[in-house]
DODOGU-751971 format. One record per residue (C-alpha): residue number from 1; residue in three letters; x, y, z. Coordinates in steps of 0.05 Angstrom, whole numbers, always signed. Example, Ala and Ser with C-alpha at 12.3 -4.5 7.8 and 13.67 -1.06 7.14 Angstrom:
2
[1, "Ala", [+246, -90, +156]]
[2, "Ser", [+273, -21, +143]]
END
This chain:
533
[1, "Met", [+395, -46, -590]]
[2, "Ser", [+370, -18, -650]]
[3, "Arg", [+379, +53, -676]]
[4, "Lys", [+310, +75, -665]]
[5, "Thr", [+314, +49, -594]]
[6, "Trp", [+380, +84, -577]]
[7, "Ile", [+340, +150, -603]]
[8, "Leu", [+280, +134, -560]]
[9, "Thr", [+323, +123, -506]]
[10, "Ala", [+361, +188, -511]]
[11, "Ala", [+293, +225, -518]]
[12, "Val", [+258, +190, -458]]
[13, "Val", [+326, +206, -417]]
[14, "Gly", [+324, +278, -437]]
[15, "Ser", [+264, +287, -413]]
[16, "Gly", [+255, +244, -356]]
[17, "Ile", [+306, +274, -319]]
[18, "Val", [+278, +354, -335]]
[19, "Phe", [+212, +323, -296]]
[20, "Leu", [+246, +289, -246]]
[21, "Asp", [+288, +347, -224]]
[22, "Ser", [+220, +380, -217]]
[23, "Thr", [+202, +337, -154]]
[24, "Val", [+258, +305, -138]]
[25, "Val", [+289, +361, -101]]
[26, "Asn", [+220, +377, -61]]
[27, "Val", [+238, +326, +6]]
[28, "Ala", [+312, +351, -3]]
[29, "Leu", [+297, +422, +20]]
[30, "Pro", [+293, +418, +89]]
[31, "Gln", [+358, +383, +96]]
[32, "Ile", [+389, +443, +48]]
[33, "Gly", [+362, +491, +87]]
[34, "Lys", [+398, +463, +148]]
[35, "Asp", [+462, +445, +109]]
[36, "Leu", [+484, +501, +66]]
[37, "Pro", [+500, +571, +93]]
[38, "Ser", [+472, +630, +72]]
[39, "Thr", [+492, +702, +72]]
[40, "Arg", [+440, +736, +29]]
[41, "Leu", [+372, +690, +38]]
[42, "Gly", [+344, +672, +90]]
[43, "Val", [+332, +600, +98]]
[44, "Leu", [+257, +595, +75]]
[45, "Glu", [+265, +647, +24]]
[46, "Gly", [+328, +606, -8]]
[47, "Gln", [+288, +540, -8]]
[48, "Ser", [+235, +571, -46]]
[49, "Tyr", [+274, +602, -96]]
[50, "Val", [+312, +531, -99]]
[51, "Tyr", [+255, +498, -123]]
[52, "Tyr", [+214, +558, -158]]
[53, "Gly", [+273, +582, -197]]
[54, "Tyr", [+277, +517, -232]]
[55, "Leu", [+208, +520, -247]]
[56, "Leu", [+207, +583, -279]]
[57, "Ser", [+272, +584, -321]]
[58, "Leu", [+249, +525, -355]]
[59, "Ser", [+179, +550, -366]]
[60, "Ala", [+197, +619, -386]]
[61, "Leu", [+254, +585, -442]]
[62, "Leu", [+205, +534, -468]]
[63, "Ile", [+182, +560, -530]]
[64, "Leu", [+244, +602, -541]]
[65, "Ala", [+287, +526, -546]]
[66, "Gly", [+237, +493, -585]]
[67, "Ala", [+236, +546, -637]]
[68, "Leu", [+316, +550, -637]]
[69, "Ala", [+314, +474, -644]]
[70, "Asp", [+267, +479, -710]]
[71, "Phe", [+312, +535, -732]]
[72, "Tyr", [+388, +511, -718]]
[73, "Gly", [+383, +437, -711]]
[74, "Arg", [+349, +389, -660]]
[75, "Arg", [+402, +347, -644]]
[76, "Arg", [+448, +405, -638]]
[77, "Leu", [+407, +438, -591]]
[78, "Phe", [+391, +375, -556]]
[79, "Leu", [+465, +360, -553]]
[80, "Ile", [+476, +423, -519]]
[81, "Gly", [+411, +421, -468]]
[82, "Met", [+444, +355, -441]]
[83, "Ile", [+509, +379, -434]]
[84, "Gly", [+490, +440, -401]]
[85, "Phe", [+435, +398, -356]]
[86, "Gly", [+497, +349, -337]]
[87, "Val", [+548, +414, -310]]
[88, "Thr", [+483, +442, -274]]
[89, "Ser", [+469, +387, -240]]
[90, "Val", [+548, +379, -212]]
[91, "Met", [+543, +452, -194]]
[92, "Cys", [+478, +438, -156]]
[93, "Gly", [+508, +369, -124]]
[94, "Leu", [+573, +414, -104]]
[95, "Ala", [+544, +487, -85]]
[96, "Pro", [+576, +513, -27]]
[97, "Asn", [+522, +556, -3]]
[98, "Leu", [+454, +566, -12]]
[99, "Glu", [+458, +628, -64]]
[100, "Leu", [+505, +591, -113]]
[101, "Leu", [+450, +527, -105]]
[102, "Val", [+393, +584, -127]]
[103, "Val", [+436, +608, -191]]
[104, "Ala", [+455, +528, -211]]
[105, "Arg", [+375, +511, -208]]
[106, "Val", [+355, +572, -253]]
[107, "Leu", [+419, +556, -303]]
[108, "Gln", [+384, +477, -294]]
[109, "Gly", [+322, +499, -313]]
[110, "Ala", [+345, +536, -372]]
[111, "Ala", [+384, +479, -397]]
[112, "Gly", [+313, +436, -388]]
[113, "Ala", [+278, +478, -424]]
[114, "Ile", [+318, +456, -481]]
[115, "Leu", [+309, +383, -468]]
[116, "Val", [+233, +379, -470]]
[117, "Pro", [+204, +401, -532]]
[118, "Gly", [+276, +377, -561]]
[119, "Ser", [+252, +309, -548]]
[120, "Leu", [+190, +306, -578]]
[121, "Ala", [+205, +342, -641]]
[122, "Ile", [+265, +284, -647]]
[123, "Leu", [+210, +232, -635]]
[124, "Thr", [+167, +268, -691]]
[125, "Ala", [+220, +269, -740]]
[126, "Ser", [+246, +198, -729]]
[127, "Phe", [+178, +156, -720]]
[128, "Glu", [+127, +148, -763]]
[129, "Gly", [+46, +123, -757]]
[130, "Glu", [+38, +67, -705]]
[131, "Glu", [+113, +65, -691]]
[132, "Gln", [+104, +142, -672]]
[133, "Gly", [+44, +130, -627]]
[134, "Arg", [+86, +74, -589]]
[135, "Ala", [+143, +113, -580]]
[136, "Phe", [+101, +181, -559]]
[137, "Gly", [+64, +134, -504]]
[138, "Val", [+142, +113, -481]]
[139, "Trp", [+160, +180, -480]]
[140, "Ala", [+99, +205, -439]]
[141, "Gly", [+96, +140, -392]]
[142, "Ala", [+167, +146, -374]]
[143, "Ser", [+162, +229, -367]]
[144, "Ala", [+104, +218, -321]]
[145, "Leu", [+128, +159, -278]]
[146, "Thr", [+190, +203, -272]]
[147, "Thr", [+157, +263, -243]]
[148, "Ile", [+106, +225, -199]]
[149, "Leu", [+165, +180, -167]]
[150, "Gly", [+213, +243, -154]]
[151, "Pro", [+191, +248, -82]]
[152, "Ala", [+204, +175, -67]]
[153, "Val", [+272, +176, -105]]
[154, "Gly", [+292, +243, -74]]
[155, "Gly", [+267, +217, -1]]
[156, "Ala", [+303, +156, -5]]
[157, "Leu", [+366, +196, -29]]
[158, "Val", [+367, +238, +25]]
[159, "Ala", [+354, +181, +77]]
[160, "Ser", [+404, +141, +53]]
[161, "Val", [+462, +183, +23]]
[162, "Thr", [+453, +253, +28]]
[163, "Trp", [+412, +309, -13]]
[164, "Arg", [+464, +321, -60]]
[165, "Ala", [+458, +257, -90]]
[166, "Ala", [+386, +284, -117]]
[167, "Phe", [+430, +330, -158]]
[168, "Leu", [+483, +286, -180]]
[169, "Ile", [+447, +225, -194]]
[170, "Asn", [+432, +260, -261]]
[171, "Val", [+502, +251, -290]]
[172, "Pro", [+502, +176, -308]]
[173, "Leu", [+438, +186, -344]]
[174, "Val", [+457, +250, -379]]
[175, "Leu", [+528, +212, -404]]
[176, "Val", [+476, +153, -429]]
[177, "Gly", [+440, +215, -469]]
[178, "Ile", [+498, +244, -497]]
[179, "Trp", [+525, +176, -523]]
[180, "Ala", [+464, +152, -551]]
[181, "Ser", [+456, +224, -586]]
[182, "Leu", [+523, +231, -616]]
[183, "Arg", [+519, +156, -644]]
[184, "His", [+450, +150, -664]]
[185, "Leu", [+407, +217, -677]]
[186, "Pro", [+412, +246, -738]]
[187, "Glu", [+406, +318, -743]]
[188, "Ser", [+332, +344, -775]]
[189, "Arg", [+314, +423, -772]]
[190, "Asp", [+263, +468, -802]]
[191, "Glu", [+277, +468, -876]]
[192, "His", [+241, +520, -893]]
[193, "Ala", [+268, +565, -846]]
[194, "Ser", [+309, +625, -873]]
[195, "Gly", [+326, +699, -853]]
[196, "His", [+337, +723, -782]]
[197, "Phe", [+316, +683, -725]]
[198, "His", [+258, +728, -687]]
[199, "Trp", [+292, +747, -625]]
[200, "Phe", [+245, +800, -608]]
[201, "Gly", [+182, +748, -612]]
[202, "Ala", [+234, +709, -561]]
[203, "Leu", [+237, +760, -516]]
[204, "Ala", [+161, +772, -514]]
[205, "Val", [+146, +711, -498]]
[206, "Ala", [+193, +703, -448]]
[207, "Val", [+162, +753, -420]]
[208, "Ala", [+90, +733, -423]]
[209, "Val", [+103, +665, -395]]
[210, "Gly", [+156, +682, -346]]
[211, "Gly", [+112, +734, -320]]
[212, "Leu", [+45, +693, -308]]
[213, "Thr", [+95, +633, -279]]
[214, "Leu", [+125, +686, -227]]
[215, "Gly", [+62, +717, -213]]
[216, "Ala", [+21, +661, -196]]
[217, "Ile", [+85, +622, -156]]
[218, "Arg", [+96, +688, -117]]
[219, "Gly", [+21, +700, -102]]
[220, "Gln", [+10, +630, -73]]
[221, "Ala", [+77, +634, -34]]
[222, "Glu", [+54, +701, -10]]
[223, "Ser", [-24, +683, +0]]
[224, "Trp", [-29, +751, -43]]
[225, "Ser", [-14, +796, +9]]
[226, "Gly", [+35, +844, -35]]
[227, "Pro", [+27, +880, -98]]
[228, "Phe", [+85, +839, -128]]
[229, "Pro", [+53, +784, -160]]
[230, "Phe", [-6, +825, -187]]
[231, "Ile", [+48, +864, -226]]
[232, "Ala", [+76, +801, -257]]
[233, "Leu", [+7, +782, -277]]
[234, "Ala", [-7, +833, -305]]
[235, "Leu", [+58, +850, -351]]
[236, "Gly", [+55, +772, -370]]
[237, "Gly", [-21, +780, -387]]
[238, "Val", [-16, +842, -428]]
[239, "Thr", [+50, +822, -463]]
[240, "Ala", [+12, +749, -480]]
[241, "Ala", [-48, +783, -505]]
[242, "Ala", [+5, +826, -553]]
[243, "Leu", [+27, +758, -576]]
[244, "Pro", [-15, +749, -637]]
[245, "Ile", [-6, +814, -666]]
[246, "Ile", [+75, +810, -654]]
[247, "Met", [+74, +744, -689]]
[248, "Met", [+34, +767, -743]]
[249, "Arg", [+69, +819, -762]]
[250, "Ala", [+139, +787, -759]]
[251, "Arg", [+167, +765, -831]]
[252, "Asn", [+203, +698, -795]]
[253, "Pro", [+147, +692, -728]]
[254, "Leu", [+177, +652, -673]]
[255, "Ile", [+107, +616, -667]]
[256, "Pro", [+82, +611, -734]]
[257, "Pro", [+4, +631, -734]]
[258, "Gln", [-13, +583, -784]]
[259, "Leu", [-6, +534, -735]]
[260, "Phe", [-71, +546, -695]]
[261, "Arg", [-105, +536, -761]]
[262, "Ser", [-98, +465, -748]]
[263, "Arg", [-167, +446, -708]]
[264, "Asn", [-130, +391, -673]]
[265, "Phe", [-70, +428, -651]]
[266, "Thr", [-115, +485, -620]]
[267, "Ile", [-170, +437, -586]]
[268, "Thr", [-106, +390, -557]]
[269, "Asn", [-72, +460, -528]]
[270, "Ile", [-145, +475, -498]]
[271, "Ser", [-148, +408, -470]]
[272, "Thr", [-86, +412, -442]]
[273, "Leu", [-96, +468, -399]]
[274, "Val", [-159, +448, -372]]
[275, "Val", [-133, +381, -355]]
[276, "Tyr", [-68, +390, -338]]
[277, "Gly", [-98, +442, -290]]
[278, "Ala", [-135, +393, -256]]
[279, "Leu", [-79, +350, -254]]
[280, "Tyr", [-40, +406, -217]]
[281, "Val", [-92, +415, -167]]
[282, "Met", [-92, +345, -151]]
[283, "Gly", [-29, +330, -140]]
[284, "Gln", [-14, +397, -100]]
[285, "Phe", [-77, +396, -55]]
[286, "Leu", [-73, +324, -46]]
[287, "Ala", [-1, +329, -25]]
[288, "Leu", [-21, +388, +18]]
[289, "Phe", [-81, +354, +49]]
[290, "Ala", [-53, +281, +60]]
[291, "Ile", [+12, +316, +97]]
[292, "Gly", [-13, +369, +131]]
[293, "Thr", [-77, +345, +154]]
[294, "Leu", [-75, +266, +150]]
[295, "Glu", [-9, +260, +173]]
[296, "Tyr", [+25, +221, +118]]
[297, "Asn", [+106, +228, +125]]
[298, "Glu", [+135, +258, +49]]
[299, "Leu", [+173, +194, +38]]
[300, "Gly", [+109, +157, +59]]
[301, "Phe", [+58, +201, +14]]
[302, "Gly", [+104, +192, -40]]
[303, "Leu", [+103, +118, -38]]
[304, "Ala", [+25, +122, -32]]
[305, "Thr", [+25, +155, -104]]
[306, "Ile", [+54, +102, -138]]
[307, "Pro", [-3, +46, -154]]
[308, "Gly", [-39, +98, -184]]
[309, "Ser", [+25, +114, -233]]
[310, "Leu", [+36, +43, -248]]
[311, "Ala", [-16, +37, -302]]
[312, "Leu", [+12, +103, -336]]
[313, "Ala", [+79, +72, -338]]
[314, "Ala", [+60, +1, -366]]
[315, "Phe", [+5, +19, -411]]
[316, "Ser", [+18, +86, -444]]
[317, "Thr", [+52, +51, -503]]
[318, "Lys", [-5, +6, -521]]
[319, "Phe", [-51, +65, -518]]
[320, "Gly", [-10, +116, -563]]
[321, "Ala", [-5, +58, -612]]
[322, "Leu", [-85, +53, -604]]
[323, "Ala", [-89, +127, -619]]
[324, "Ala", [-48, +115, -676]]
[325, "Arg", [-90, +63, -701]]
[326, "His", [-160, +89, -699]]
[327, "Gly", [-146, +162, -684]]
[328, "Pro", [-144, +200, -610]]
[329, "Arg", [-214, +224, -600]]
[330, "Leu", [-247, +167, -559]]
[331, "Tyr", [-182, +168, -512]]
[332, "Met", [-178, +245, -504]]
[333, "Ala", [-249, +245, -482]]
[334, "Ala", [-252, +171, -441]]
[335, "Gly", [-189, +191, -405]]
[336, "Pro", [-206, +256, -370]]
[337, "Ala", [-277, +228, -358]]
[338, "Val", [-248, +174, -320]]
[339, "Met", [-189, +220, -281]]
[340, "Gly", [-251, +261, -258]]
[341, "Leu", [-285, +201, -235]]
[342, "Gly", [-231, +184, -189]]
[343, "Leu", [-232, +264, -157]]
[344, "Leu", [-299, +251, -149]]
[345, "Trp", [-285, +196, -100]]
[346, "Leu", [-236, +233, -59]]
[347, "Ile", [-294, +282, -45]]
[348, "Arg", [-319, +220, +3]]
[349, "Ile", [-268, +228, +43]]
[350, "Pro", [-306, +245, +109]]
[351, "Ser", [-308, +302, +160]]
[352, "Thr", [-314, +310, +228]]
[353, "Ser", [-374, +323, +239]]
[354, "Glu", [-395, +258, +197]]
[355, "Gly", [-353, +215, +244]]
[356, "Trp", [-286, +230, +244]]
[357, "Ala", [-252, +217, +321]]
[358, "Val", [-203, +270, +335]]
[359, "Thr", [-147, +246, +380]]
[360, "Leu", [-74, +273, +404]]
[361, "Ser", [-23, +232, +379]]
[362, "Asp", [+45, +217, +424]]
[363, "Ala", [+78, +268, +379]]
[364, "Gly", [+28, +325, +388]]
[365, "Ser", [-13, +330, +330]]
[366, "Tyr", [-87, +311, +320]]
[367, "Val", [-97, +250, +280]]
[368, "Pro", [-159, +245, +241]]
[369, "Pro", [-166, +168, +224]]
[370, "Thr", [-177, +154, +151]]
[371, "Asp", [-165, +91, +114]]
[372, "Tyr", [-115, +92, +51]]
[373, "Leu", [-148, +31, +23]]
[374, "Ile", [-218, +57, +24]]
[375, "Asp", [-210, +135, +24]]
[376, "Val", [-141, +147, -20]]
[377, "Leu", [-122, +83, -57]]
[378, "Pro", [-191, +74, -111]]
[379, "Ala", [-181, +144, -127]]
[380, "Gln", [-102, +144, -146]]
[381, "Ile", [-124, +77, -180]]
[382, "Val", [-179, +105, -229]]
[383, "Phe", [-149, +174, -235]]
[384, "Gly", [-77, +141, -258]]
[385, "Ile", [-123, +93, -305]]
[386, "Gly", [-157, +150, -335]]
[387, "Leu", [-86, +190, -342]]
[388, "Met", [-60, +126, -379]]
[389, "Ile", [-119, +131, -436]]
[390, "Met", [-108, +204, -444]]
[391, "Val", [-31, +228, -442]]
[392, "Ala", [+2, +186, -506]]
[393, "Pro", [-56, +202, -561]]
[394, "Leu", [-59, +277, -527]]
[395, "Thr", [+17, +278, -552]]
[396, "Thr", [+6, +231, -608]]
[397, "Ala", [-54, +277, -627]]
[398, "Leu", [-9, +339, -617]]
[399, "Met", [+54, +323, -657]]
[400, "Arg", [+7, +297, -714]]
[401, "Ser", [-27, +358, -726]]
[402, "Val", [+33, +401, -750]]
[403, "Pro", [+89, +405, -802]]
[404, "Val", [+143, +364, -775]]
[405, "Asp", [+186, +424, -797]]
[406, "Asn", [+149, +460, -735]]
[407, "Ser", [+149, +400, -690]]
[408, "Gly", [+198, +431, -638]]
[409, "Val", [+159, +505, -629]]
[410, "Ala", [+94, +462, -630]]
[411, "Ser", [+117, +423, -572]]
[412, "Ala", [+144, +477, -535]]
[413, "Val", [+80, +517, -543]]
[414, "Asn", [+40, +453, -513]]
[415, "Asn", [+87, +445, -457]]
[416, "Ala", [+93, +516, -437]]
[417, "Ile", [+7, +516, -433]]
[418, "Ser", [+17, +445, -387]]
[419, "Arg", [+57, +495, -340]]
[420, "Val", [+34, +560, -339]]
[421, "Gly", [-39, +544, -345]]
[422, "Pro", [-42, +500, -288]]
[423, "Gln", [+3, +540, -239]]
[424, "Leu", [-54, +599, -261]]
[425, "Val", [-108, +554, -243]]
[426, "Gly", [-77, +528, -179]]
[427, "Ala", [-72, +612, -160]]
[428, "Leu", [-139, +623, -172]]
[429, "Leu", [-161, +562, -136]]
[430, "Phe", [-118, +575, -77]]
[431, "Ile", [-151, +638, -60]]
[432, "Ala", [-223, +593, -69]]
[433, "Ile", [-199, +550, -17]]
[434, "Ser", [-165, +597, +32]]
[435, "Ala", [-242, +641, +31]]
[436, "Thr", [-276, +568, +32]]
[437, "Phe", [-234, +549, +100]]
[438, "Ala", [-239, +611, +127]]
[439, "Ser", [-313, +618, +123]]
[440, "Ala", [-325, +547, +146]]
[441, "Leu", [-271, +550, +208]]
[442, "Gly", [-311, +623, +229]]
[443, "Gly", [-373, +580, +227]]
[444, "Leu", [-350, +528, +268]]
[445, "Ala", [-305, +556, +322]]
[446, "Pro", [-329, +634, +327]]
[447, "Asp", [-271, +633, +382]]
[448, "Ala", [-211, +616, +334]]
[449, "Gly", [-194, +683, +332]]
[450, "Ser", [-138, +681, +383]]
[451, "Lys", [-95, +630, +348]]
[452, "Thr", [-113, +653, +273]]
[453, "Ser", [-43, +667, +262]]
[454, "Glu", [-25, +593, +278]]
[455, "Ile", [-75, +562, +236]]
[456, "Ser", [-74, +556, +162]]
[457, "Pro", [-119, +510, +110]]
[458, "Leu", [-96, +433, +96]]
[459, "Asn", [-47, +436, +159]]
[460, "Gln", [-54, +404, +227]]
[461, "Pro", [-90, +455, +290]]
[462, "Pro", [-38, +486, +336]]
[463, "Ala", [-22, +431, +389]]
[464, "Asp", [-54, +462, +445]]
[465, "Ser", [-113, +469, +411]]
[466, "Ser", [-179, +448, +449]]
[467, "Pro", [-210, +394, +413]]
[468, "Glu", [-270, +433, +394]]
[469, "Leu", [-219, +480, +360]]
[470, "Ala", [-178, +414, +327]]
[471, "Ser", [-237, +383, +303]]
[472, "Ala", [-264, +455, +271]]
[473, "Val", [-199, +461, +238]]
[474, "Leu", [-197, +390, +212]]
[475, "Glu", [-268, +395, +184]]
[476, "Ala", [-257, +463, +149]]
[477, "Ser", [-194, +444, +113]]
[478, "Thr", [-231, +378, +93]]
[479, "Asp", [-288, +424, +67]]
[480, "Ala", [-232, +468, +25]]
[481, "Phe", [-193, +402, -3]]
[482, "Arg", [-269, +375, -22]]
[483, "Leu", [-275, +441, -64]]
[484, "Ala", [-206, +432, -97]]
[485, "Met", [-222, +372, -117]]
[486, "Leu", [-293, +386, -146]]
[487, "Val", [-263, +438, -181]]
[488, "Ser", [-204, +390, -210]]
[489, "Ala", [-260, +340, -229]]
[490, "Leu", [-310, +393, -271]]
[491, "Leu", [-245, +408, -304]]
[492, "Cys", [-230, +342, -321]]
[493, "Phe", [-309, +331, -347]]
[494, "Ala", [-299, +395, -387]]
[495, "Gly", [-234, +372, -422]]
[496, "Ala", [-266, +303, -442]]
[497, "Thr", [-323, +355, -469]]
[498, "Val", [-278, +390, -507]]
[499, "Asn", [-238, +337, -533]]
[500, "Ala", [-305, +297, -562]]
[501, "Ala", [-329, +351, -588]]
[502, "Gly", [-266, +379, -623]]
[503, "Ile", [-221, +334, -646]]
[504, "Ser", [-217, +303, -707]]
[505, "Asn", [-200, +236, -727]]
[506, "Gln", [-204, +244, -799]]
[507, "Ala", [-152, +297, -795]]
[508, "Phe", [-107, +257, -753]]
[509, "Met", [-111, +193, -798]]
[510, "His", [-98, +228, -856]]
[511, "Asn", [-40, +269, -822]]
[512, "Glu", [-69, +338, -840]]
[513, "Pro", [-29, +385, -803]]
[514, "Thr", [-67, +457, -832]]
[515, "Glu", [-142, +444, -834]]
[516, "Glu", [-187, +498, -846]]
[517, "Pro", [-185, +557, -791]]
[518, "Leu", [-231, +550, -731]]
[519, "Ser", [-246, +629, -751]]
[520, "Pro", [-224, +673, -809]]
[521, "Ala", [-154, +691, -804]]
[522, "Leu", [-142, +758, -777]]
[523, "Pro", [-106, +813, -831]]
[524, "Gly", [-40, +805, -834]]
[525, "Ala", [-32, +727, -823]]
[526, "Thr", [+21, +696, -859]]
[527, "Thr", [+14, +634, -892]]
[528, "Gly", [+60, +573, -878]]
[529, "Ser", [+108, +589, -942]]
[530, "Gln", [+100, +662, -920]]
[531, "Ala", [+115, +654, -855]]
[532, "Asn", [+194, +627, -872]]
[533, "Ala", [+210, +668, -939]]
END
């Protein structure tokens, strides 16, 4: 293979293993809880930390890692991330108890934070023009595919080998990535960087991103019943609000304020917040509804999502090249609109009052009959086509909107937005869904009060429920699910509108990373040369 092929391989492996490990562990958690002893953590608490500890450290450290790569060298940091991810994967796979597994997962997320922005920065520095668009397409398709296939891969490994294989499978991939990096990756960094690294800014960003992420995660896990999630959100929100002032006053800011003078960079990040919020909500609540209400098992649901993801993996490269050739605006507008149409199809799933016959299965659960080929598959395919049209052009537009010197931190900012923003959207929607479920259930089954503690949205009714109560729970869950899909569709349409109105093909085609500000520069803002003086 050519040198550029090996560079692309290293970048795809580096990001792919991070995205894979964000979902592959999901179906392994029940078996982990059974197998591993614990002295300090309860089983459910430990399982939650195994999953969310990884996401928290990954999200909180993304921007720091991207800035470090620009400052100290992308190849150097990428290799550190690869080695760290391999070592922590072995630690996870060999963990003797639940507490050590949680620690290893937090460290694994920290190593992953280095790899994701580093991989995109390496591609930006190594490819140009239409070739760069194709490279971003391969990266986007592979990253999305590993994320989507994670539950299916995890389910197969747990069923046929052991849950430990879900972590140890990373080791051969890491070795390939390390070899390709050592042999073929050139070193690149911000050639204008000088002075001291902005460690105070790094701390502020970690507190802001970490606080918002932790608050959203704990809030959903605890159903917003305690003060901790609100305290974390408040801390993160106040710190995030102070970030512009902190960066403008710094001599060498962690996030150069001039990046946001690029219209395409700003619009792309707004679009990421909105559209990836819809993607997160769709993935989270469709999984809950399919498994909890429609009675899919975890592996079955993972396999059911494959058809919608195949188009993304197969054609992302093509759309990345098309965006590089013609400009990304059309694709970034059309993609979210098509995604929204797929979500609207899911809203048509019938409720009990519209003809669902509620029957009790041999396993003792109520099974409302649905047709996967009619109710779920078309939506998955249409949504996947929209995602295919949008993802690679969005990535290409983002990385072409900033100077190569700042590609690491620019990628990290976008990745942090794509992780923290959707968590917050999901948290807000969880509150709305819970309220919708409670209101619908109260109207349909006023006598459900005695079983309130056993009933939750998007889940099966208690096995000893009367047919009337079972029908009411299933219908209320369907109403709540429809609300989630409607909000997701509206977010997609909003993203399409933002992209159509805001993305500039002219700036993209001329590779102009710093356009006129969307609003007058605030006092104290630095220029690109001043920021690194």
